[in-house]
C-alpha positions as CSV (number, residue, x, y, z in Angstrom):
1,G,2.6,-10.3,88.7
2,G,2.7,-13.9,87.4
3,A,6.4,-14.1,86.7
4,V,9.2,-16.2,88.2
5,V,12.6,-14.4,88.3
6,V,15.8,-16.2,88.9
7,Y,19.3,-14.8,89.3
8,P,21.8,-17.6,88.8
9,D,25.5,-16.8,89.0
10,G,28.4,-18.3,87.0
11,I,31.4,-20.1,88.4
12,G,33.9,-17.7,90.1
13,S,37.2,-16.8,88.6
14,D,39.9,-14.5,89.9
15,L,38.1,-11.6,88.2
16,G,34.5,-12.5,89.3
17,S,31.9,-14.9,88.0
18,C,31.9,-16.2,84.5
19,W,29.8,-18.6,82.4
20,R,31.3,-21.4,80.3
21,I,30.1,-21.1,76.8
22,D,29.7,-24.4,74.9
23,G,32.9,-25.2,73.0
24,M,34.9,-22.4,74.7
25,A,37.1,-23.5,77.6
26,N,38.9,-20.1,77.7
27,L,37.2,-16.8,77.1
28,G,39.4,-13.8,77.9
29,E,39.8,-13.8,81.7
30,C,37.5,-16.8,82.1
31,A,39.3,-20.2,82.0
32,F,37.3,-23.3,82.8
33,D,37.5,-27.0,83.4
34,E,36.1,-28.7,80.3
35,T,33.7,-30.7,82.5
36,I,31.7,-27.6,83.6
37,D,28.3,-27.7,81.9
38,D,26.6,-24.3,82.4
39,T,24.1,-25.1,79.7
40,G,23.0,-28.2,81.6
41,F,23.0,-26.2,84.8
42,I,20.5,-23.7,83.4
43,D,18.3,-26.5,82.0
44,A,18.3,-28.1,85.4
45,L,17.5,-24.8,87.0
46,I,14.5,-24.3,84.7
47,S,13.3,-27.8,85.5
48,L,13.6,-27.1,89.2
49,M,11.7,-23.9,88.9
50,Q,9.1,-25.7,86.8
51,S,8.6,-28.3,89.6
52,R,8.0,-25.5,92.1
53,H,6.1,-22.9,90.0
54,P,3.7,-23.0,87.0
55,V,6.4,-22.2,84.4
56,D,5.4,-22.1,80.7
57,R,8.6,-23.4,78.8
58,E,7.4,-21.4,75.7
59,R,7.7,-18.1,77.7
60,I,11.2,-18.4,79.2
61,Y,13.5,-15.4,78.6
62,A,17.2,-14.9,79.5
63,V,19.2,-11.7,79.7
64,G,22.8,-11.1,80.7
65,F,25.7,-8.8,80.7
66,S,29.1,-9.3,79.1
67,N,30.0,-13.1,79.3
68,G,26.6,-13.8,80.7
69,A,25.0,-12.4,77.5
70,M,26.7,-14.7,75.0
71,P,24.6,-17.2,73.1
């Protein structure tokens, strides 16, 4: 129906996958290497999808749960 849906996954930790939030190297059970750039990863993923599909950057939406839902 005219939508591109992507399900990226965060870096794994002992308790499952987590996302590194900018400026936060440790978040509860999620501890990360400071060099991980999940924000850059998502931007690159959007660019990749845009190169393969007609993606309108003004109509990109993101949802998540728990750590994946943080701003």
